[in-house]
N, C-alpha and C positions, 0 to 999 in steps of 0.2 A: 504494500500500500504506500509506504513512504517513497519507494522508488518511483511509483507511478506519479505521485504528486510532484516530486522533484523533477521528473522528466517533463511533465506538463509545464512547470514553471520555466525551465530552460527553453522549451519550445516557444513559449510566450515571449521571453526575452529576445530570442533570435528573430522572431517576427517583428517585434518593435524595432530592433536594430536595423533590420532590412528596410523597413519603412522610413526610418530616420535618414537614410541615405538619399532619398528622393526629395526634390523640391517642386512646388507648384509655381510655375512662372506665369505671371500676369503681365502682359505687355501691350504696347501700341506701336504700330508701324505707320510712319508718316513720310510724306515726300519732303526732302530737304529743301526743295525749291520754294514751296508755298505753305509748308506745315499742314497740308491737308491729309486726312487719313487715306491709306491705300486699302481699298476694299478687295478682299479675296487674295491678299498676299499669302504666299506659302511660308510656313514656319516648320522646318524639318529638323528632327533630331537624328543624326547619323548613328548615335549609340543605340537608340531603340528602333531605328528604321521605321519611324512613324512621325506624324506631324499634325498640323492644324492649319486652318485658314483664318484670316482676319475677318471680322464682321463689318457691318456698315460704318462703324466708328473706328475701324482699323485696329480693333482690340482682339487679343487671342489669349487663350489659357492652355497650358500644356504641362504635364508632369514628367520630369526627366531626372536622371541621376545627378546628384550634386557634382559640379565641375564639368558637366558635358557642354558641348558646343551646339549652337543652333544656327542653321543656315536659313536666311530669309531672302526670298526672291519674289520678284514681281516683273511682269512683262514691261520692257522698256527702261528698267532700272538696273543698276549695278547690284549684283548679289552680295550680301554681307554675311560674314560668319562671326558670331559673337559668343562669349561665354555666358551660359544661363545664369540669371540672377532672379530673385523673387519678384522684383518689380523692374520692368525695362521699358524704355522708349527707344525705338530704333528709327533712324532717319536714313532713307535710301536716296541715292543720287541718280538722276536721269542719265542714261547712256548718251554719250555725245558722239 
């Protein structure tokens, strides 16, 4: 009985530790030229091989491992790669 309780406790600690390694990123993607939101910009995590798209206000939310990189792209704009942080504002530059 003691071993079962001890095992369950360590399993719970391992699950909490694994969850603590992820962060939820809330961000906004804007045009550097006019500070307008970029609707439908792609936000991709190479680590997870998954991503998100920005909404009508240029905002996105994605959960990624701490320290991972995000690639943000939008047609006609230079692609940016940035380190994931809890709160982000990314400005993309128009391709010349």
